[in-house]
C-alpha positions, 0 to 999 in steps of 0.5 A: 500500500502506498502511504501517501495516497492509500492506493495499493496495487496487486501487481502479481494478479495482473501479470500475464504469462507469456508462453515460451517458444524458445524451448519448443521443438518446431512443428516441421521438425516434429512432422519429420520425426513423426513421418520417419516412423521412428528412424529419426529420433533427434531434433538435429537429425530432423533438421538435417533432413529438412535442410537436405529437402530444401537443397534438393528442391532448390536444385530441382527448381534450377534444373527445371528453370534453366532447361525449359528456357532454352529450346534446341533448334534440332528438336523443332521440325515443321509440320505441313498440311499433308502431315495432319490427320484428316480429323485434325484438318477438320477441327482446325479452322480454315484461316489457321489451316491456310497458315500451315505450309504445304510440302509442294 
C-alpha cells in the first residue's frame, strides 16, 4: 500500500504469462520425426533432413528453370498440311489451316 495516497496495487494478479517458444521443438521438425516412423529420433537429425529437402528442391527448381528456357533448334521440325490427320484438318479452322505450309 502506498502511504501517501492509500492506493495499493496487486501487481502479481495482473501479470500475464507469456508462453515460451524458445524451448519448443518446431512443428516441421516434429512432422519429420513423426513421418520417419521412428528412424529419426533427434531434433538435429530432423533438421538435417529438412535442410537436405530444401537443397534438393532448390536444385530441382534450377534444373527445371534453366532447361525449359532454352529450346534446341534440332528438336523443332515443321509440320505441313499433308502431315495432319484428316480429323485434325477438320477441327482446325480454315484461316489457321491456310497458315500451315504445304510440302509442294
